[in-house]
N, C-alpha and C positions, 0 to 999 in steps of 0.2 A: 192632148196638146194641140195647139193650133197648127193646121196642116194646109198648105197651098193645094187647091184643087182647081179643076176645070169643070164647070157644070153647063148643061145645055141651056141655051137662051129660051127655047120653046117652053112656055109654062105648062104645057100638057105632058112634056117628056121629063122624067125624073132621073135621067142619066147624069152621072158625074164620075170623075176619075182623078186619082191623085196626080198632081203635077209631075212627080218623078216617074210615073208610069205612062204618061201621055205620049202619043205619037207626035211627030213634027207637024202633021197636017192640021191638027186641032179642030177636027170636025166630030160631031157627036157619033159615037159608035152605034147608036140605035136608030136615030132618025136622020143622020147626016147633016144636021143643022149646025149653026155656029155655036162655039163654046165661049163661055165667059169665065175669066179668072175670079176666084173667090177664096175664102178661107172657111174651113170646117174643123170643128173640134173632134179629133179622132185619136184612137190609141196609136202609139208608136209602132212601126213595123220594122222588124230586123230583117235586112236583106241577107239571106243565107247564101254562102258560096257552095255551089254544088261540087262534090268531090269528083275529081277526074278518075275515069276508069283506069284500073291498073293494067299495065302491059304484061302480057303473059311471058314467062321465061321460055326461051327456046328449049327444045327437047334434045339438046346435044349431050 
């Protein structure tokens, strides 16, 4: 499915990240260069909710 991504503008750098997982600063995580918005056809990702640890019952 078409997915919004950010990819590095540097032609020598192959870094890209899904838009939903990108940081606010929008700089390349590998070369710190500028990022460009684009679309890439990728499989869908399901964001799983991590279960909260159970609280232990008091020993009374």
